[in-house]
C-alpha positions in Angstrom: -39.5 -14.8 -84.7 -41.5 -15.6 -81.7 -39.8 -19.1 -81.6 -36.4 -17.5 -81.6 -37.5 -15.0 -79.1 -38.7 -17.7 -76.8 -35.6 -19.7 -77.2 -33.4 -16.6 -76.4 -35.3 -15.9 -73.4 -35.1 -19.5 -72.1 -31.5 -19.6 -72.9 -30.9 -16.2 -70.8 -33.0 -17.6 -68.0 -30.9 -20.8 -67.8 -27.6 -18.9 -67.7 -28.9 -16.4 -65.1 -30.1 -19.5 -63.0 -26.8 -21.3 -63.4 -24.8 -17.8 -62.3 -27.1 -17.3 -59.4 -27.0 -20.8 -58.3 -23.2 -21.1 -58.3 -21.7 -24.4 -57.5 -24.3 -25.4 -55.0 -27.9 -25.0 -54.0 -29.3 -21.4 -53.4 -28.6 -20.2 -50.0 -29.9 -17.2 -48.4 -28.5 -15.1 -45.4 -28.6 -16.6 -41.9 -28.8 -14.8 -38.5 -26.4 -16.3 -36.0 -27.0 -15.7 -32.2 -23.8 -15.4 -30.2 -24.7 -15.8 -26.5 -22.5 -13.5 -24.3 -22.9 -13.3 -20.6 -25.0 -10.6 -19.3 -23.8 -9.9 -15.7 -26.6 -9.7 -12.9 -27.8 -6.1 -12.7 -27.2 -4.4 -9.4 -30.1 -2.4 -7.9 -28.8 1.1 -8.4 -32.1 2.9 -9.6 -31.7 5.3 -6.7 -28.0 5.7 -6.8 -26.8 9.0 -8.5 -23.4 9.6 -6.9 -20.8 6.9 -6.2 -17.5 7.1 -4.3 -14.7 4.5 -5.0 -12.3 4.0 -2.1 -8.7 3.0 -2.6 -8.6 -0.8 -2.8 -6.1 -2.5 -0.4 -3.5 -4.6 -2.5 -0.2 -6.4 -2.1 1.0 -3.8 -4.7 -0.5 -0.6 -3.5 -0.1 1.2 -6.8 -2.2 -1.6 -8.4 -5.1 -1.1 -6.1 -4.9 2.7 -6.3 -5.1 2.7 -10.1 -7.9 0.0 -10.3 -9.9 2.1 -8.1 -9.1 5.4 -9.9 -10.1 3.7 -13.2 -13.4 2.4 -12.0 -14.3 5.9 -10.7 -13.2 7.5 -14.1 -15.1 4.7 -16.1 -18.5 5.3 -14.2 -18.3 9.1 -14.0 -20.8 10.8 -16.3 -18.5 13.6 -16.8 -19.4 17.3 -17.5 -21.9 16.4 -20.2 -23.8 14.2 -17.9 -24.1 11.3 -20.3 -24.1 8.5 -17.8 -26.3 7.6 -14.8 -23.7 8.3 -12.1 -21.2 11.0 -10.9 -18.2 9.2 -9.6 -15.1 10.0 -7.9 -12.3 8.5 -5.8 -12.6 9.0 -2.0 -9.7 8.4 0.3 -11.0 7.1 3.6 -9.1 7.9 6.7 -6.4 5.4 7.8 -8.3 4.0 10.7 -11.3 3.8 8.6 -13.5 0.3 9.3 -16.4 -0.3 6.9 -19.2 -0.5 9.5 -22.6 1.0 8.9 -21.9 4.1 11.0 -18.5 4.8 9.4 -19.9 4.4 5.8 -22.7 6.7 6.5 -20.4 9.3 7.9 -17.9 9.1 5.2 -20.8 9.3 2.7 -22.3 12.4 4.1 -18.8 14.1 4.2 -18.2 13.4 0.6 -21.9 13.6 -0.5 -22.4 10.4 -2.3 -25.2 7.9 -2.3 -23.1 4.6 -2.3 -19.5 3.4 -2.0 -17.6 0.7 -3.9 -15.3 -1.0 -1.3 -12.8 -3.4 -2.8 -9.6 -5.2 -2.4 -7.1 -7.0 -4.6 -7.6 -10.7 -3.4 -5.2 -12.2 -5.7 -2.1 -10.7 -7.5 0.5 -12.9 -9.2 3.1 -12.3 -12.0 5.3 -15.1 -12.8 8.1 -14.9 -15.5 10.2 -17.9 -16.6 12.7 -18.7 -19.3 13.7 -21.8 -21.1 15.3 -23.1 -24.1 13.3 -25.0 -27.0 14.6 -26.7 -30.2 13.4 -24.9 -33.2 14.1 -24.8 -36.9 16.2 -22.0 -38.4 16.1 -21.5 -42.1 19.2 -19.7 -43.6 18.7 -16.0 -44.6 19.1 -14.6 -47.8 22.3 -12.6 -48.4 25.8 -12.7 -49.9 27.0 -16.2 -50.2 27.9 -19.0 -52.7 25.5 -18.7 -55.7 25.4 -22.6 -55.7 23.7 -22.6 -52.4 20.5 -20.7 -53.9 18.1 -21.7 -56.7 15.7 -19.4 -58.6 12.0 -20.2 -58.9 8.9 -18.3 -59.8 5.6 -17.5 -58.0 2.3 -17.0 -59.8 0.1 -15.0 -57.4 -3.6 -15.3 -57.2 -5.7 -13.8 -59.8 -7.1 -11.1 -57.4 -3.6 -9.9 -57.1 -3.3 -9.3 -60.9 -1.5 -12.5 -61.9 1.9 -11.1 -61.0 4.6 -13.6 -61.8 8.2 -13.0 -60.6 11.3 -14.7 -59.4 13.1 -14.8 -56.2 15.8 -17.1 -54.6 15.4 -20.0 -52.3 18.4 -21.4 -50.2 19.0 -25.1 -51.0 20.1 -26.0 -47.6 17.6 -27.5 -45.1 16.7 -25.7 -41.9 19.2 -26.1 -39.1 17.9 -27.1 -35.4 18.9 -24.5 -32.9 18.0 -23.9 -29.2 16.0 -20.8 -28.8 15.3 -19.0 -25.6 11.5 -18.6 -24.8 10.1 -16.4 -22.1 6.8 -17.3 -20.5 4.8 -14.7 -18.7 1.8 -15.7 -16.6 -0.2 -13.2 -14.6 -3.4 -13.4 -12.7 -5.4 -10.7 -10.9 -8.6 -11.0 -8.8 -10.6 -8.3 -7.1 -13.2 -8.8 -4.4 -15.6 -5.7 -4.1 -19.0 -4.6 -3.0 -21.4 -1.6 -3.6 -22.9 -0.3 -0.4 -25.6 2.2 0.2 -24.4 4.8 2.5 -27.7 5.7 4.5 -28.5 2.1 5.9 -25.2 0.2 4.9 -27.0 -2.4 2.9 -25.0 -4.2 0.0 -26.4 -3.7 -3.4 -24.0 -5.9 -5.2 -20.8 -7.8 -4.3 -18.8 -10.4 -6.1 -15.1 -11.3 -7.1 -13.7 -11.0 -10.6 -10.8 -12.9 -11.7 -8.6 -12.5 -14.9 -5.6 -14.7 -15.8 -3.3 -14.2 -18.7 -0.4 -16.3 -20.4 2.1 -15.2 -23.0 4.8 -17.2 -24.6 7.3 -15.0 -26.4 10.6 -15.4 -28.1 13.7 -13.9 -26.5 12.8 -10.2 -25.6 14.8 -7.5 -23.8 12.4 -7.6 -20.8 9.0 -9.0 -19.9 6.3 -6.6 -20.1 4.9 -7.3 -16.7 3.5 -3.7 -16.0 1.8 -3.8 -19.4 0.3 -7.2 -18.6 -1.2 -6.2 -15.3 -2.5 -3.0 -17.0 -4.4 -5.2 -19.3 -5.9 -7.3 -16.4 -6.8 -4.0 -14.6 -8.7 -2.7 -17.6 -10.4 -6.1 -18.1 -11.8 -6.0 -14.5 -12.7 -2.3 -14.7 -14.9 -3.0 -17.7 -16.7 -6.0 -15.8 -17.4 -3.6 -13.0 -18.9 -1.0 -15.4 -21.1 -3.7 -17.1 -22.4 -4.8 -13.8 -23.4 -1.2 -12.7 -24.3 0.1 -16.2 -25.7 -3.1 -17.5 -26.1 -3.7 -21.3 -27.6 -6.5 -23.3 -24.8 -8.7 -24.5 -26.8 -11.1 -26.4 -26.4 -10.2 -30.1 -27.1 -11.5 -33.4 -24.5 -11.7 -36.3 -25.7 -11.9 -39.9 -24.0 -14.4 -42.2 -24.5 -12.9 -45.7 -24.8 -14.5 -49.0 -22.4 -13.5 -51.7 -23.7 -10.4 -53.9 -24.1 -11.0 -57.7 -21.0 -9.1 -58.8 -18.6 -11.0 -56.5 -15.8 -13.0 -57.9 -17.3 -16.3 -58.9 -14.6 -18.5 -57.4 -15.1 -16.4 -54.0 -18.9 -16.8 -54.2 -18.4 -20.5 -54.4 -16.4 -20.6 -51.2 -18.8 -18.1 -49.5 -21.9 -20.4 -50.2 -20.0 -23.4 -48.9 -18.9 -21.6 -45.9 -22.6 -20.6 -45.2 -23.6 -24.3 -45.7 -21.1 -25.4 -43.1 -22.3 -22.5 -40.7 -25.9 -23.8 -41.2 -24.6 -27.1 -39.8 -22.8 -25.2 -36.9 -19.6 -26.6 -38.4 -17.6 -23.4 -37.6 -14.1 -24.7 -38.2 -15.0 -25.8 -41.7 -16.8 -22.5 -42.2 -13.8 -20.7 -41.2 -11.6 -22.5 -43.4 -13.9 -22.0 -46.3 -14.3 -18.2 -45.8 -10.4 -17.9 -45.6 -10.4 -19.5 -49.2 -12.8 -17.0 -50.3 -10.6 -14.3 -48.8 -7.7 -15.4 -50.9 -9.9 -14.8 -54.0 -11.4 -11.7 -52.9 -9.3 -10.0 -50.0 -11.2 -6.7 -50.2 -15.0 -8.1 -50.2 -17.0 -6.8 -47.6 -19.1 -10.0 -47.2 -16.3 -12.2 -47.2 -14.3 -10.4 -44.3 -17.6 -10.0 -42.4 -18.5 -13.7 -42.7 -15.1 -14.6 -41.6 -15.2 -12.4 -38.6 -18.4 -14.2 -37.5 -16.7 -17.8 -38.0 -13.7 -16.5 -36.1 -15.8 -15.3 -33.2 -17.7 -18.6 -32.9 -14.4 -20.3 -32.8 -13.0 -18.2 -29.9 -10.4 -16.4 -32.1 -11.6 -13.1 -30.9 -8.7 -10.7 -31.8 -9.0 -12.1 -35.3 -12.6 -11.5 -35.5 -12.1 -7.8 -34.4 -9.8 -7.6 -37.3 -11.9 -9.2 -39.8 -14.9 -6.9 -38.9 -12.6 -3.9 -39.1 -11.6 -4.8 -42.7 -15.2 -5.5 -43.6 -16.2 -2.1 -42.5 -13.3 -0.3 -44.4 -14.6 -2.2 -47.5 -17.9 -0.5 -47.3 -17.8 2.4 -44.6 -21.4 3.5 -45.4 -22.6 0.1 -44.1 -22.5 0.4 -40.1 -23.2 -3.4 -39.7 -19.7 -4.5 -39.3 -18.4 -1.5 -37.4 -21.2 -2.4 -35.0 -20.1 -6.0 -34.7 -16.5 -4.9 -34.1 -17.6 -2.3 -31.4 -20.0 -4.7 -29.7 -17.3 -7.4 -29.5 -14.6 -5.0 -28.2 -17.3 -3.7 -25.6 -17.8 -7.3 -24.4 -14.2 -8.5 -24.5 -12.1 -5.4 -25.1 -9.8 -5.8 -22.1 -7.8 -8.5 -23.7 -8.3 -7.3 -27.3 -7.2 -3.7 -27.4 -4.3 -3.2 -29.6 -2.9 0.1 -31.1 -3.0 -1.6 -34.5 -5.4 -4.2 -35.8 -3.3 -7.4 -36.7 -2.2 -8.7 -40.2 -3.5 -12.3 -40.7 -1.8 -15.1 -42.4 -3.6 -16.3 -45.5 -1.5 -19.5 -46.2 2.0 -21.0 -45.8 3.8 -22.4 -48.8 6.0 -25.6 -48.5 9.1 -23.6 -48.8 8.3 -21.5 -45.9 6.6 -18.7 -47.9 4.1 -16.8 -45.7 1.0 -15.2 -47.6 -0.4 -12.4 -45.5 -3.3 -9.8 -45.8 -1.9 -6.8 -47.6 -1.2 -3.7 -45.6 -0.4 -1.0 -48.2 2.6 -0.1 -50.0 5.4 1.5 -47.8 3.7 0.2 -44.6 6.3 -2.6 -43.9 9.3 -2.3 -46.1 11.2 -5.2 -47.7 13.3 -7.0 -44.9 11.2 -5.9 -42.1 11.0 -8.6 -39.3 7.8 -10.1 -37.9 6.6 -12.6 -35.5 3.6 -15.0 -36.2 1.5 -15.8 -33.1 -1.9 -17.2 -32.1 -4.4 -16.3 -29.5 -7.0 -18.4 -27.6 -9.5 -17.7 -25.1 -11.2 -19.9 -22.4 -14.7 -18.8 -21.2 -16.4 -19.3 -18.0 -18.8 -22.2 -17.8 -21.7 -20.1 -17.0 -21.4 -17.7 -19.8 -19.2 -16.5 -22.5 -17.1 -14.1 -20.4 -13.3 -14.3 -20.9 -11.7 -16.0 -17.8 -8.3 -16.8 -19.5 -6.3 -15.4 -22.4 -3.3 -17.1 -24.2 -1.0 -15.7 -26.8 1.8 -17.9 -28.1 4.6 -16.9 -30.4 5.0 -19.5 -33.3 7.5 -18.3 -35.7 9.6 -15.4 -37.0 10.2 -14.3 -40.6 10.8 -11.3 -42.7 9.1 -9.3 -45.4 10.2 -10.2 -49.1 7.3 -8.2 -50.9 4.5 -6.0 -50.1 1.2 -5.2 -52.0 -2.0 -3.6 -51.3 -3.9 -6.8 -51.2 -1.2 -9.4 -50.4 2.0 -9.4 -48.4 4.7 -12.0 -48.7 7.1 -13.2 -45.9 9.8 -16.0 -45.5 10.1 -17.9 -42.4 13.4 -17.6 -40.7 12.7 -19.4 -37.4 9.8 -21.7 -36.4 8.7 -24.2 -33.9 8.1 -27.6 -35.8 5.5 -28.7 -33.1 3.3 -25.7 -33.5 2.6 -25.5 -37.2 1.7 -22.1 -38.7 -1.7 -22.1 -40.1 -4.2 -19.8 -41.9 -5.6 -17.1 -39.5 -2.7 -16.9 -37.2 -1.7 -13.3 -36.4 1.4 -11.3 -37.4 3.1 -8.7 -35.3 5.7 -6.5 -37.0 9.0 -5.5 -35.2 10.0 -2.0 -35.1 11.4 -0.7 -38.3 
């Protein structure tokens, strides 16, 4: 009996070791430090009240709005939660920023310091051009001989659903598509001046640039684009005057015991790639894990870290949000997402977090993260796009943001965990890949 018992315990130990070891050597969690630029702190210890004067600008409404937004963002409000009481101040038309005039204006408005500024660069350029793209025939009433039936077996995590649909036999046609390019830039030069002696506590110029390439649109969203840049600059001013630590650590987490074994294998390999700082490979491996376990907190969280390391910040925010929804009681990924948005939010704010492409079939089928039944009906059109950022050389602060439309398609099936779409129009020079974003058109 003892021999049998020892053999049984030994067999149990070996099986357990194999399960825990997975397909590779044991790997533990890893802290990843993501260095973000911490703006120089202004000497504002003795400042309690700040007045923001109207900024001069080639477009007067932009200068006024930026100044108003800065005042609103700096103001502690009725609850007194911030270090300043801030408000807009309209100087006289003949106002000159000399020490005497600043002191006089400060005494009149009862403020300790002023933010004086001007819009030094304001540019919005819109251009249209035509570009050859591939257009796939749409499904619809036609000669049955033009179509063929074929089956799709979904992933195991999608309940092994097997179903049929039709596929056009004809190859895509080459068509000329109108493309709109919107390039905008905005720069603000400003300084914080103490009212009593006229000394400058902080000064600098903040620049932002954005580029968007869209398929044919009714009109270019120039006002919305400038609004994004204004918000971006306002947030940096607030960071300068309300300095916060922007050097944070992200935790790459090992798979837990109950995770799908195949997903766990990809997570472990992704962690090994991350340990070697091969973040492109880590992103690819975490995406493979996502296909197997789209609702796993650890998978989405690790993918978010990889996206952030690779500069795909909008995708990182979406991944962190999905991770938090998987396990709302764990505040880790909510903190990651909030921290990332507080650092880069100007260019990342969206009403809805994006759907992400999981894969592209050879027949033009698009596999996307699920969005819930009824959210997007069959037949709804969508656009696949890609974001990129360029950071300053001195730190990680975004200086340029790019967004490029890649393809168009329409929904053919929606599930809680997986959505399927069919490409209808795409640019053969810009291949759609995993991790690209999906923007749905109005229903």
